[in-house]
mmCIF file of the N, C-alpha and C atoms, coordinates in Angstrom:
data_MODEL
# 
_entry.id   MODEL 
# 
loop_
_atom_site.group_PDB 
_atom_site.id 
_atom_site.type_symbol 
_atom_site.label_atom_id 
_atom_site.label_alt_id 
_atom_site.label_comp_id 
_atom_site.label_asym_id 
_atom_site.label_entity_id 
_atom_site.label_seq_id 
_atom_site.pdbx_PDB_ins_code 
_atom_site.Cartn_x 
_atom_site.Cartn_y 
_atom_site.Cartn_z 
_atom_site.occupancy 
_atom_site.B_iso_or_equiv 
_atom_site.pdbx_formal_charge 
_atom_site.auth_seq_id 
_atom_site.auth_comp_id 
_atom_site.auth_asym_id 
_atom_site.auth_atom_id 
_atom_site.pdbx_PDB_model_num 
ATOM 1   N N  . MET A 1 1  ? 0.611  2.798   -11.303 1.00 0.00 ? 1  MET A N  1 
ATOM 2   C CA . MET A 1 1  ? 0.894  1.354   -11.715 1.00 0.00 ? 1  MET A CA 1 
ATOM 3   C C  . MET A 1 1  ? -0.019 0.289   -12.424 1.00 0.00 ? 1  MET A C  1 
ATOM 4   N N  . ASP A 1 2  ? 0.328  0.151   -13.311 1.00 0.00 ? 2  ASP A N  1 
ATOM 5   C CA . ASP A 1 2  ? -0.728 -0.762  -14.520 1.00 0.00 ? 2  ASP A CA 1 
ATOM 6   C C  . ASP A 1 2  ? -0.769 -2.255  -14.025 1.00 0.00 ? 2  ASP A C  1 
ATOM 7   N N  . THR A 1 3  ? 0.470  -2.579  -14.036 1.00 0.00 ? 3  THR A N  1 
ATOM 8   C CA . THR A 1 3  ? 0.534  -3.909  -13.658 1.00 0.00 ? 3  THR A CA 1 
ATOM 9   C C  . THR A 1 3  ? 0.902  -4.486  -12.394 1.00 0.00 ? 3  THR A C  1 
ATOM 10  N N  . LEU A 1 4  ? 0.432  -5.489  -11.980 1.00 0.00 ? 4  LEU A N  1 
ATOM 11  C CA . LEU A 1 4  ? 0.811  -6.089  -10.571 1.00 0.00 ? 4  LEU A CA 1 
ATOM 12  C C  . LEU A 1 4  ? 2.271  -7.053  -10.954 1.00 0.00 ? 4  LEU A C  1 
ATOM 13  N N  . THR A 1 5  ? 3.201  -6.675  -9.821  1.00 0.00 ? 5  THR A N  1 
ATOM 14  C CA . THR A 1 5  ? 4.233  -7.443  -10.095 1.00 0.00 ? 5  THR A CA 1 
ATOM 15  C C  . THR A 1 5  ? 4.461  -8.151  -8.530  1.00 0.00 ? 5  THR A C  1 
ATOM 16  N N  . THR A 1 6  ? 5.350  -9.287  -8.725  1.00 0.00 ? 6  THR A N  1 
ATOM 17  C CA . THR A 1 6  ? 5.584  -9.816  -7.039  1.00 0.00 ? 6  THR A CA 1 
ATOM 18  C C  . THR A 1 6  ? 6.788  -9.043  -6.308  1.00 0.00 ? 6  THR A C  1 
ATOM 19  N N  . PRO A 1 7  ? 6.183  -8.932  -5.188  1.00 0.00 ? 7  PRO A N  1 
ATOM 20  C CA . PRO A 1 7  ? 7.137  -8.053  -4.262  1.00 0.00 ? 7  PRO A CA 1 
ATOM 21  C C  . PRO A 1 7  ? 8.492  -8.762  -4.181  1.00 0.00 ? 7  PRO A C  1 
ATOM 22  N N  . SER A 1 8  ? 9.852  -7.971  -4.246  1.00 0.00 ? 8  SER A N  1 
ATOM 23  C CA . SER A 1 8  ? 11.210 -8.431  -4.025  1.00 0.00 ? 8  SER A CA 1 
ATOM 24  C C  . SER A 1 8  ? 11.280 -8.708  -2.656  1.00 0.00 ? 8  SER A C  1 
ATOM 25  N N  . TYR A 1 9  ? 11.880 -9.925  -2.033  1.00 0.00 ? 9  TYR A N  1 
ATOM 26  C CA . TYR A 1 9  ? 11.913 -10.011 -0.967  1.00 0.00 ? 9  TYR A CA 1 
ATOM 27  C C  . TYR A 1 9  ? 13.618 -10.113 -1.062  1.00 0.00 ? 9  TYR A C  1 
ATOM 28  N N  . ARG A 1 10 ? 14.319 -9.712  -1.766  1.00 0.00 ? 10 ARG A N  1 
ATOM 29  C CA . ARG A 1 10 ? 15.692 -9.884  -1.609  1.00 0.00 ? 10 ARG A CA 1 
ATOM 30  C C  . ARG A 1 10 ? 16.369 -9.073  -0.668  1.00 0.00 ? 10 ARG A C  1 
ATOM 31  N N  . GLY A 1 11 ? 17.343 -9.674  -0.227  1.00 0.00 ? 11 GLY A N  1 
ATOM 32  C CA . GLY A 1 11 ? 18.415 -8.937  1.092   1.00 0.00 ? 11 GLY A CA 1 
ATOM 33  C C  . GLY A 1 11 ? 17.406 -8.829  2.569   1.00 0.00 ? 11 GLY A C  1 
ATOM 34  N N  . TYR A 1 12 ? 16.367 -9.519  2.625   1.00 0.00 ? 12 TYR A N  1 
ATOM 35  C CA . TYR A 1 12 ? 15.581 -10.261 3.971   1.00 0.00 ? 12 TYR A CA 1 
ATOM 36  C C  . TYR A 1 12 ? 16.414 -11.195 4.324   1.00 0.00 ? 12 TYR A C  1 
ATOM 37  N N  . ARG A 1 13 ? 16.352 -11.273 5.961   1.00 0.00 ? 13 ARG A N  1 
ATOM 38  C CA . ARG A 1 13 ? 17.158 -12.344 6.653   1.00 0.00 ? 13 ARG A CA 1 
ATOM 39  C C  . ARG A 1 13 ? 16.157 -13.781 6.405   1.00 0.00 ? 13 ARG A C  1 
ATOM 40  N N  . PHE A 1 14 ? 14.650 -13.689 6.334   1.00 0.00 ? 14 PHE A N  1 
ATOM 41  C CA . PHE A 1 14 ? 13.828 -14.715 6.243   1.00 0.00 ? 14 PHE A CA 1 
ATOM 42  C C  . PHE A 1 14 ? 13.464 -14.827 5.014   1.00 0.00 ? 14 PHE A C  1 
ATOM 43  N N  . PRO A 1 15 ? 13.153 -16.283 4.835   1.00 0.00 ? 15 PRO A N  1 
ATOM 44  C CA . PRO A 1 15 ? 12.550 -16.582 3.137   1.00 0.00 ? 15 PRO A CA 1 
ATOM 45  C C  . PRO A 1 15 ? 11.356 -15.780 2.879   1.00 0.00 ? 15 PRO A C  1 
ATOM 46  N N  . PRO A 1 16 ? 11.123 -15.598 1.776   1.00 0.00 ? 16 PRO A N  1 
ATOM 47  C CA . PRO A 1 16 ? 9.876  -15.222 1.400   1.00 0.00 ? 16 PRO A CA 1 
ATOM 48  C C  . PRO A 1 16 ? 8.652  -15.666 1.958   1.00 0.00 ? 16 PRO A C  1 
ATOM 49  N N  . GLU A 1 17 ? 8.800  -16.898 1.696   1.00 0.00 ? 17 GLU A N  1 
ATOM 50  C CA . GLU A 1 17 ? 7.192  -17.538 2.392   1.00 0.00 ? 17 GLU A CA 1 
ATOM 51  C C  . GLU A 1 17 ? 6.864  -17.115 3.988   1.00 0.00 ? 17 GLU A C  1 
ATOM 52  N N  . ILE A 1 18 ? 8.122  -17.003 4.983   1.00 0.00 ? 18 ILE A N  1 
ATOM 53  C CA . ILE A 1 18 ? 7.954  -16.791 6.051   1.00 0.00 ? 18 ILE A CA 1 
ATOM 54  C C  . ILE A 1 18 ? 7.076  -15.079 6.131   1.00 0.00 ? 18 ILE A C  1 
ATOM 55  N N  . ILE A 1 19 ? 7.867  -14.345 5.143   1.00 0.00 ? 19 ILE A N  1 
ATOM 56  C CA . ILE A 1 19 ? 7.602  -12.843 5.166   1.00 0.00 ? 19 ILE A CA 1 
ATOM 57  C C  . ILE A 1 19 ? 5.946  -12.884 4.702   1.00 0.00 ? 19 ILE A C  1 
ATOM 58  N N  . ALA A 1 20 ? 5.922  -13.799 3.534   1.00 0.00 ? 20 ALA A N  1 
ATOM 59  C CA . ALA A 1 20 ? 4.477  -13.705 2.959   1.00 0.00 ? 20 ALA A CA 1 
ATOM 60  C C  . ALA A 1 20 ? 3.222  -14.018 4.055   1.00 0.00 ? 20 ALA A C  1 
ATOM 61  N N  . HIS A 1 21 ? 3.809  -15.223 4.767   1.00 0.00 ? 21 HIS A N  1 
ATOM 62  C CA . HIS A 1 21 ? 2.916  -15.770 5.572   1.00 0.00 ? 21 HIS A CA 1 
ATOM 63  C C  . HIS A 1 21 ? 2.655  -14.759 6.870   1.00 0.00 ? 21 HIS A C  1 
ATOM 64  N N  . CYS A 1 22 ? 3.500  -13.931 7.372   1.00 0.00 ? 22 CYS A N  1 
ATOM 65  C CA . CYS A 1 22 ? 3.260  -13.014 8.596   1.00 0.00 ? 22 CYS A CA 1 
ATOM 66  C C  . CYS A 1 22 ? 2.381  -11.845 8.030   1.00 0.00 ? 22 CYS A C  1 
ATOM 67  N N  . VAL A 1 23 ? 2.583  -11.233 7.066   1.00 0.00 ? 23 VAL A N  1 
ATOM 68  C CA . VAL A 1 23 ? 1.886  -10.352 6.246   1.00 0.00 ? 23 VAL A CA 1 
ATOM 69  C C  . VAL A 1 23 ? 0.103  -10.779 6.130   1.00 0.00 ? 23 VAL A C  1 
ATOM 70  N N  . TRP A 1 24 ? 0.185  -12.093 5.523   1.00 0.00 ? 24 TRP A N  1 
ATOM 71  C CA . TRP A 1 24 ? -1.102 -12.678 5.042   1.00 0.00 ? 24 TRP A CA 1 
ATOM 72  C C  . TRP A 1 24 ? -1.954 -12.920 6.556   1.00 0.00 ? 24 TRP A C  1 
ATOM 73  N N  . LEU A 1 25 ? -1.133 -13.391 7.706   1.00 0.00 ? 25 LEU A N  1 
ATOM 74  C CA . LEU A 1 25 ? -1.648 -13.585 9.125   1.00 0.00 ? 25 LEU A CA 1 
ATOM 75  C C  . LEU A 1 25 ? -2.478 -12.185 9.706   1.00 0.00 ? 25 LEU A C  1 
ATOM 76  N N  . TYR A 1 26 ? -1.307 -10.944 9.493   1.00 0.00 ? 26 TYR A N  1 
ATOM 77  C CA . TYR A 1 26 ? -2.028 -9.743  9.924   1.00 0.00 ? 26 TYR A CA 1 
ATOM 78  C C  . TYR A 1 26 ? -3.011 -9.084  9.573   1.00 0.00 ? 26 TYR A C  1 
ATOM 79  N N  . PHE A 1 27 ? -3.082 -9.035  7.803   1.00 0.00 ? 27 PHE A N  1 
ATOM 80  C CA . PHE A 1 27 ? -4.094 -8.516  7.277   1.00 0.00 ? 27 PHE A CA 1 
ATOM 81  C C  . PHE A 1 27 ? -5.469 -9.677  7.299   1.00 0.00 ? 27 PHE A C  1 
ATOM 82  N N  . ARG A 1 28 ? -5.055 -10.952 6.952   1.00 0.00 ? 28 ARG A N  1 
ATOM 83  C CA . ARG A 1 28 ? -6.446 -11.608 6.777   1.00 0.00 ? 28 ARG A CA 1 
ATOM 84  C C  . ARG A 1 28 ? -7.064 -11.878 8.039   1.00 0.00 ? 28 ARG A C  1 
ATOM 85  N N  . PHE A 1 29 ? -6.425 -11.964 9.119   1.00 0.00 ? 29 PHE A N  1 
ATOM 86  C CA . PHE A 1 29 ? -7.152 -12.212 10.703  1.00 0.00 ? 29 PHE A CA 1 
ATOM 87  C C  . PHE A 1 29 ? -7.155 -10.823 11.300  1.00 0.00 ? 29 PHE A C  1 
ATOM 88  N N  . SER A 1 30 ? -6.668 -9.737  10.797  1.00 0.00 ? 30 SER A N  1 
ATOM 89  C CA . SER A 1 30 ? -6.597 -8.605  11.751  1.00 0.00 ? 30 SER A CA 1 
ATOM 90  C C  . SER A 1 30 ? -6.203 -8.490  12.934  1.00 0.00 ? 30 SER A C  1 
ATOM 91  N N  . LEU A 1 31 ? -4.836 -9.708  13.048  1.00 0.00 ? 31 LEU A N  1 
ATOM 92  C CA . LEU A 1 31 ? -4.085 -9.866  14.175  1.00 0.00 ? 31 LEU A CA 1 
ATOM 93  C C  . LEU A 1 31 ? -3.052 -8.486  14.619  1.00 0.00 ? 31 LEU A C  1 
ATOM 94  N N  . SER A 1 32 ? -2.579 -8.473  15.888  1.00 0.00 ? 32 SER A N  1 
ATOM 95  C CA . SER A 1 32 ? -1.779 -7.500  16.180  1.00 0.00 ? 32 SER A CA 1 
ATOM 96  C C  . SER A 1 32 ? -0.475 -8.033  15.742  1.00 0.00 ? 32 SER A C  1 
ATOM 97  N N  . PHE A 1 33 ? 0.666  -7.251  15.701  1.00 0.00 ? 33 PHE A N  1 
ATOM 98  C CA . PHE A 1 33 ? 1.958  -7.532  15.345  1.00 0.00 ? 33 PHE A CA 1 
ATOM 99  C C  . PHE A 1 33 ? 2.374  -8.493  16.491  1.00 0.00 ? 33 PHE A C  1 
ATOM 100 N N  . ARG A 1 34 ? 2.037  -8.425  17.630  1.00 0.00 ? 34 ARG A N  1 
ATOM 101 C CA . ARG A 1 34 ? 2.704  -9.489  18.845  1.00 0.00 ? 34 ARG A CA 1 
ATOM 102 C C  . ARG A 1 34 ? 2.192  -10.641 18.759  1.00 0.00 ? 34 ARG A C  1 
ATOM 103 N N  . ASP A 1 35 ? 0.550  -10.611 18.447  1.00 0.00 ? 35 ASP A N  1 
ATOM 104 C CA . ASP A 1 35 ? 0.179  -12.008 17.933  1.00 0.00 ? 35 ASP A CA 1 
ATOM 105 C C  . ASP A 1 35 ? 0.382  -12.928 16.702  1.00 0.00 ? 35 ASP A C  1 
ATOM 106 N N  . VAL A 1 36 ? 0.799  -12.214 15.521  1.00 0.00 ? 36 VAL A N  1 
ATOM 107 C CA . VAL A 1 36 ? 1.837  -13.004 14.647  1.00 0.00 ? 36 VAL A CA 1 
ATOM 108 C C  . VAL A 1 36 ? 3.187  -13.324 15.325  1.00 0.00 ? 36 VAL A C  1 
ATOM 109 N N  . GLN A 1 37 ? 3.772  -12.488 16.081  1.00 0.00 ? 37 GLN A N  1 
ATOM 110 C CA . GLN A 1 37 ? 4.889  -13.126 16.272  1.00 0.00 ? 37 GLN A CA 1 
ATOM 111 C C  . GLN A 1 37 ? 4.711  -14.244 17.244  1.00 0.00 ? 37 GLN A C  1 
ATOM 112 N N  . GLU A 1 38 ? 3.943  -14.070 18.142  1.00 0.00 ? 38 GLU A N  1 
ATOM 113 C CA . GLU A 1 38 ? 3.404  -15.748 18.924  1.00 0.00 ? 38 GLU A CA 1 
ATOM 114 C C  . GLU A 1 38 ? 3.075  -16.699 17.768  1.00 0.00 ? 38 GLU A C  1 
ATOM 115 N N  . LEU A 1 39 ? 2.351  -16.746 16.961  1.00 0.00 ? 39 LEU A N  1 
ATOM 116 C CA . LEU A 1 39 ? 2.257  -17.687 16.047  1.00 0.00 ? 39 LEU A CA 1 
ATOM 117 C C  . LEU A 1 39 ? 3.311  -18.094 15.368  1.00 0.00 ? 39 LEU A C  1 
ATOM 118 N N  . MET A 1 40 ? 4.020  -17.365 14.857  1.00 0.00 ? 40 MET A N  1 
ATOM 119 C CA . MET A 1 40 ? 5.404  -17.754 14.286  1.00 0.00 ? 40 MET A CA 1 
ATOM 120 C C  . MET A 1 40 ? 6.294  -18.308 15.118  1.00 0.00 ? 40 MET A C  1 
ATOM 121 N N  . LEU A 1 41 ? 6.144  -18.000 16.454  1.00 0.00 ? 41 LEU A N  1 
ATOM 122 C CA . LEU A 1 41 ? 7.394  -18.451 17.289  1.00 0.00 ? 41 LEU A CA 1 
ATOM 123 C C  . LEU A 1 41 ? 6.816  -20.112 17.532  1.00 0.00 ? 41 LEU A C  1 
ATOM 124 N N  . GLU A 1 42 ? 5.272  -20.021 17.585  1.00 0.00 ? 42 GLU A N  1 
ATOM 125 C CA . GLU A 1 42 ? 4.828  -21.478 17.762  1.00 0.00 ? 42 GLU A CA 1 
ATOM 126 C C  . GLU A 1 42 ? 5.073  -22.430 16.654  1.00 0.00 ? 42 GLU A C  1 
ATOM 127 N N  . ARG A 1 43 ? 5.591  -21.923 15.474  1.00 0.00 ? 43 ARG A N  1 
ATOM 128 C CA . ARG A 1 43 ? 6.062  -22.612 14.263  1.00 0.00 ? 43 ARG A CA 1 
ATOM 129 C C  . ARG A 1 43 ? 7.455  -22.520 13.918  1.00 0.00 ? 43 ARG A C  1 
ATOM 130 N N  . GLY A 1 44 ? 8.013  -22.219 14.987  1.00 0.00 ? 44 GLY A N  1 
ATOM 131 C CA . GLY A 1 44 ? 9.666  -22.365 15.018  1.00 0.00 ? 44 GLY A CA 1 
ATOM 132 C C  . GLY A 1 44 ? 10.357 -20.888 14.286  1.00 0.00 ? 44 GLY A C  1 
ATOM 133 N N  . ALA A 1 45 ? 9.938  -19.917 14.110  1.00 0.00 ? 45 ALA A N  1 
ATOM 134 C CA . ALA A 1 45 ? 10.226 -18.939 13.597  1.00 0.00 ? 45 ALA A CA 1 
ATOM 135 C C  . ALA A 1 45 ? 10.281 -17.898 14.627  1.00 0.00 ? 45 ALA A C  1 
ATOM 136 N N  . GLU A 1 46 ? 11.567 -17.167 14.812  1.00 0.00 ? 46 GLU A N  1 
ATOM 137 C CA . GLU A 1 46 ? 11.561 -16.385 15.936  1.00 0.00 ? 46 GLU A CA 1 
ATOM 138 C C  . GLU A 1 46 ? 11.745 -14.934 15.070  1.00 0.00 ? 46 GLU A C  1 
ATOM 139 N N  . VAL A 1 47 ? 10.604 -14.433 15.250  1.00 0.00 ? 47 VAL A N  1 
ATOM 140 C CA . VAL A 1 47 ? 10.434 -12.859 14.287  1.00 0.00 ? 47 VAL A CA 1 
ATOM 141 C C  . VAL A 1 47 ? 9.961  -11.949 15.339  1.00 0.00 ? 47 VAL A C  1 
ATOM 142 N N  . SER A 1 48 ? 10.681 -10.879 15.220  1.00 0.00 ? 48 SER A N  1 
ATOM 143 C CA . SER A 1 48 ? 10.037 -9.620  16.354  1.00 0.00 ? 48 SER A CA 1 
ATOM 144 C C  . SER A 1 48 ? 8.946  -9.006  15.877  1.00 0.00 ? 48 SER A C  1 
ATOM 145 N N  . TYR A 1 49 ? 7.688  -8.464  16.852  1.00 0.00 ? 49 TYR A N  1 
ATOM 146 C CA . TYR A 1 49 ? 6.558  -7.809  16.081  1.00 0.00 ? 49 TYR A CA 1 
ATOM 147 C C  . TYR A 1 49 ? 6.844  -6.626  15.670  1.00 0.00 ? 49 TYR A C  1 
ATOM 148 N N  . GLU A 1 50 ? 8.060  -6.053  15.940  1.00 0.00 ? 50 GLU A N  1 
ATOM 149 C CA . GLU A 1 50 ? 8.722  -4.676  14.914  1.00 0.00 ? 50 GLU A CA 1 
ATOM 150 C C  . GLU A 1 50 ? 9.014  -5.312  13.470  1.00 0.00 ? 50 GLU A C  1 
ATOM 151 N N  . THR A 1 51 ? 9.835  -6.421  13.551  1.00 0.00 ? 51 THR A N  1 
ATOM 152 C CA . THR A 1 51 ? 9.862  -6.730  12.097  1.00 0.00 ? 51 THR A CA 1 
ATOM 153 C C  . THR A 1 51 ? 8.665  -7.095  11.357  1.00 0.00 ? 51 THR A C  1 
ATOM 154 N N  . VAL A 1 52 ? 7.454  -7.618  12.258  1.00 0.00 ? 52 VAL A N  1 
ATOM 155 C CA . VAL A 1 52 ? 6.204  -7.977  11.394  1.00 0.00 ? 52 VAL A CA 1 
ATOM 156 C C  . VAL A 1 52 ? 5.655  -6.651  11.016  1.00 0.00 ? 52 VAL A C  1 
ATOM 157 N N  . ARG A 1 53 ? 6.021  -5.594  11.922  1.00 0.00 ? 53 ARG A N  1 
ATOM 158 C CA . ARG A 1 53 ? 4.960  -4.481  11.601  1.00 0.00 ? 53 ARG A CA 1 
ATOM 159 C C  . ARG A 1 53 ? 5.827  -3.677  10.127  1.00 0.00 ? 53 ARG A C  1 
ATOM 160 N N  . LEU A 1 54 ? 7.141  -3.864  10.160  1.00 0.00 ? 54 LEU A N  1 
ATOM 161 C CA . LEU A 1 54 ? 7.908  -3.270  8.992   1.00 0.00 ? 54 LEU A CA 1 
ATOM 162 C C  . LEU A 1 54 ? 7.430  -3.975  7.571   1.00 0.00 ? 54 LEU A C  1 
ATOM 163 N N  . TRP A 1 55 ? 7.357  -5.098  7.851   1.00 0.00 ? 55 TRP A N  1 
ATOM 164 C CA . TRP A 1 55 ? 7.230  -6.287  6.585   1.00 0.00 ? 55 TRP A CA 1 
ATOM 165 C C  . TRP A 1 55 ? 5.759  -5.788  6.312   1.00 0.00 ? 55 TRP A C  1 
ATOM 166 N N  . SER A 1 56 ? 4.795  -5.255  7.109   1.00 0.00 ? 56 SER A N  1 
ATOM 167 C CA . SER A 1 56 ? 3.271  -5.173  6.911   1.00 0.00 ? 56 SER A CA 1 
ATOM 168 C C  . SER A 1 56 ? 3.332  -3.784  6.042   1.00 0.00 ? 56 SER A C  1 
ATOM 169 N N  . LEU A 1 57 ? 4.272  -2.777  6.652   1.00 0.00 ? 57 LEU A N  1 
ATOM 170 C CA . LEU A 1 57 ? 4.121  -1.394  5.684   1.00 0.00 ? 57 LEU A CA 1 
ATOM 171 C C  . LEU A 1 57 ? 4.810  -1.199  4.519   1.00 0.00 ? 57 LEU A C  1 
ATOM 172 N N  . LYS A 1 58 ? 5.846  -2.485  4.515   1.00 0.00 ? 58 LYS A N  1 
ATOM 173 C CA . LYS A 1 58 ? 6.165  -2.404  2.788   1.00 0.00 ? 58 LYS A CA 1 
ATOM 174 C C  . LYS A 1 58 ? 5.700  -3.693  2.202   1.00 0.00 ? 58 LYS A C  1 
ATOM 175 N N  . PHE A 1 59 ? 5.105  -4.451  2.155   1.00 0.00 ? 59 PHE A N  1 
ATOM 176 C CA . PHE A 1 59 ? 4.631  -5.591  1.606   1.00 0.00 ? 59 PHE A CA 1 
ATOM 177 C C  . PHE A 1 59 ? 2.885  -5.660  1.688   1.00 0.00 ? 59 PHE A C  1 
ATOM 178 N N  . GLY A 1 60 ? 2.369  -4.820  2.560   1.00 0.00 ? 60 GLY A N  1 
ATOM 179 C CA . GLY A 1 60 ? 1.174  -4.987  2.974   1.00 0.00 ? 60 GLY A CA 1 
ATOM 180 C C  . GLY A 1 60 ? 0.256  -4.243  1.675   1.00 0.00 ? 60 GLY A C  1 
ATOM 181 N N  . THR A 1 61 ? 0.664  -3.170  1.310   1.00 0.00 ? 61 THR A N  1 
ATOM 182 C CA . THR A 1 61 ? 0.111  -2.598  0.096   1.00 0.00 ? 61 THR A CA 1 
ATOM 183 C C  . THR A 1 61 ? 0.007  -3.849  -1.277  1.00 0.00 ? 61 THR A C  1 
ATOM 184 N N  . ASP A 1 62 ? 1.184  -4.447  -1.465  1.00 0.00 ? 62 ASP A N  1 
ATOM 185 C CA . ASP A 1 62 ? 1.070  -5.488  -2.389  1.00 0.00 ? 62 ASP A CA 1 
ATOM 186 C C  . ASP A 1 62 ? 0.222  -6.577  -2.270  1.00 0.00 ? 62 ASP A C  1 
ATOM 187 N N  . TYR A 1 63 ? -0.053 -6.747  -1.100  1.00 0.00 ? 63 TYR A N  1 
ATOM 188 C CA . TYR A 1 63 ? -0.881 -8.087  -0.732  1.00 0.00 ? 63 TYR A CA 1 
ATOM 189 C C  . TYR A 1 63 ? -2.254 -7.794  -0.499  1.00 0.00 ? 63 TYR A C  1 
ATOM 190 N N  . ALA A 1 64 ? -2.861 -6.476  -0.293  1.00 0.00 ? 64 ALA A N  1 
ATOM 191 C CA . ALA A 1 64 ? -3.731 -6.173  -0.167  1.00 0.00 ? 64 ALA A CA 1 
ATOM 192 C C  . ALA A 1 64 ? -4.388 -6.098  -1.808  1.00 0.00 ? 64 ALA A C  1 
ATOM 193 N N  . ALA A 1 65 ? -3.374 -5.171  -2.778  1.00 0.00 ? 65 ALA A N  1 
ATOM 194 C CA . ALA A 1 65 ? -3.895 -5.149  -4.054  1.00 0.00 ? 65 ALA A CA 1 
ATOM 195 C C  . ALA A 1 65 ? -4.014 -6.458  -4.660  1.00 0.00 ? 65 ALA A C  1 
ATOM 196 N N  . ALA A 1 66 ? -3.114 -7.472  -4.242  1.00 0.00 ? 66 ALA A N  1 
ATOM 197 C CA . ALA A 1 66 ? -2.933 -8.996  -5.155  1.00 0.00 ? 66 ALA A CA 1 
ATOM 198 C C  . ALA A 1 66 ? -4.291 -9.767  -4.524  1.00 0.00 ? 66 ALA A C  1 
ATOM 199 N N  . SER A 1 67 ? -4.613 -9.166  -3.621  1.00 0.00 ? 67 SER A N  1 
ATOM 200 C CA . SER A 1 67 ? -5.864 -10.171 -2.932  1.00 0.00 ? 67 SER A CA 1 
ATOM 201 C C  . SER A 1 67 ? -7.284 -9.801  -3.285  1.00 0.00 ? 67 SER A C  1 
ATOM 202 N N  . SER A 1 68 ? -7.110 -8.548  -3.674  1.00 0.00 ? 68 SER A N  1 
ATOM 203 C CA . SER A 1 68 ? -8.367 -8.132  -3.742  1.00 0.00 ? 68 SER A CA 1 
ATOM 204 C C  . SER A 1 68 ? -8.763 -8.151  -5.358  1.00 0.00 ? 68 SER A C  1 
ATOM 205 N N  . SER A 1 69 ? -7.608 -8.752  -5.905  1.00 0.00 ? 69 SER A N  1 
ATOM 206 C CA . SER A 1 69 ? -7.888 -8.701  -7.583  1.00 0.00 ? 69 SER A CA 1 
ATOM 207 C C  . SER A 1 69 ? -8.112 -10.038 -7.724  1.00 0.00 ? 69 SER A C  1 
ATOM 208 N N  . SER A 1 70 ? -8.474 -10.717 -8.733  1.00 0.00 ? 70 SER A N  1 
ATOM 209 C CA . SER A 1 70 ? -8.560 -12.010 -8.850  1.00 0.00 ? 70 SER A CA 1 
ATOM 210 C C  . SER A 1 70 ? -7.538 -12.574 -9.970  1.00 0.00 ? 70 SER A C  1 
ATOM 211 N N  . SER A 1 71 ? -6.535 -11.922 -10.074 1.00 0.00 ? 71 SER A N  1 
ATOM 212 C CA . SER A 1 71 ? -5.481 -12.332 -10.883 1.00 0.00 ? 71 SER A CA 1 
ATOM 213 C C  . SER A 1 71 ? -4.781 -13.579 -10.020 1.00 0.00 ? 71 SER A C  1 
ATOM 214 N N  . PRO A 1 72 ? -3.753 -14.129 -10.977 1.00 0.00 ? 72 PRO A N  1 
ATOM 215 C CA . PRO A 1 72 ? -3.062 -15.258 -10.427 1.00 0.00 ? 72 PRO A CA 1 
ATOM 216 C C  . PRO A 1 72 ? -2.360 -14.917 -9.380  1.00 0.00 ? 72 PRO A C  1 
ATOM 217 N N  . LEU A 1 73 ? -1.694 -13.420 -9.396  1.00 0.00 ? 73 LEU A N  1 
ATOM 218 C CA . LEU A 1 73 ? -0.778 -13.148 -8.387  1.00 0.00 ? 73 LEU A CA 1 
ATOM 219 C C  . LEU A 1 73 ? -1.263 -13.320 -7.262  1.00 0.00 ? 73 LEU A C  1 
ATOM 220 N N  . GLY A 1 74 ? -2.726 -12.885 -6.808  1.00 0.00 ? 74 GLY A N  1 
ATOM 221 C CA . GLY A 1 74 ? -3.009 -13.008 -5.485  1.00 0.00 ? 74 GLY A CA 1 
ATOM 222 C C  . GLY A 1 74 ? -3.298 -14.283 -5.011  1.00 0.00 ? 74 GLY A C  1 
ATOM 223 N N  . ARG A 1 75 ? -3.660 -15.205 -5.786  1.00 0.00 ? 75 ARG A N  1 
ATOM 224 C CA . ARG A 1 75 ? -3.809 -16.621 -5.354  1.00 0.00 ? 75 ARG A CA 1 
ATOM 225 C C  . ARG A 1 75 ? -2.392 -17.007 -5.022  1.00 0.00 ? 75 ARG A C  1 
ATOM 226 N N  . ARG A 1 76 ? -0.964 -16.423 -5.473  1.00 0.00 ? 76 ARG A N  1 
ATOM 227 C CA . ARG A 1 76 ? 0.325  -16.746 -5.355  1.00 0.00 ? 76 ARG A CA 1 
ATOM 228 C C  . ARG A 1 76 ? 0.693  -16.231 -4.043  1.00 0.00 ? 76 ARG A C  1 
ATOM 229 N N  . LEU A 1 77 ? 0.313  -15.114 -3.499  1.00 0.00 ? 77 LEU A N  1 
ATOM 230 C CA . LEU A 1 77 ? 0.941  -14.543 -2.454  1.00 0.00 ? 77 LEU A CA 1 
ATOM 231 C C  . LEU A 1 77 ? 0.227  -15.046 -1.331  1.00 0.00 ? 77 LEU A C  1 
ATOM 232 N N  . ALA A 1 78 ? -0.967 -15.486 -1.303  1.00 0.00 ? 78 ALA A N  1 
ATOM 233 C CA . ALA A 1 78 ? -1.743 -16.165 0.084   1.00 0.00 ? 78 ALA A CA 1 
ATOM 234 C C  . ALA A 1 78 ? -1.182 -17.532 0.049   1.00 0.00 ? 78 ALA A C  1 
ATOM 235 N N  . PRO A 1 79 ? -0.770 -17.784 1.407   1.00 0.00 ? 79 PRO A N  1 
ATOM 236 C CA . PRO A 1 79 ? -0.026 -18.978 1.532   1.00 0.00 ? 79 PRO A CA 1 
ATOM 237 C C  . PRO A 1 79 ? -1.039 -19.908 1.672   1.00 0.00 ? 79 PRO A C  1 
ATOM 238 N N  . GLY A 1 80 ? -0.253 -21.043 1.403   1.00 0.00 ? 80 GLY A N  1 
ATOM 239 C CA . GLY A 1 80 ? -1.266 -22.446 1.544   1.00 0.00 ? 80 GLY A CA 1 
ATOM 240 C C  . GLY A 1 80 ? -1.247 -23.350 0.130   1.00 0.00 ? 80 GLY A C  1 
# 
């Protein structure tokens, strides 16, 4: 794959911001899936640890590739 593209969040129950934030928390701070679940619950989003695991498997490589590069995509995927 030569170019980086934004991941497609179509068909997911939660908005892309929630998904991206969960994946970001998991990889950025080396948290467990249950830790991410608890943090999201504190913020009012009821997300199961299994959902965080599946999102990390699906979107983790996209996040890792984007965050390791200096492209604008890496800055767009990181919340904040």
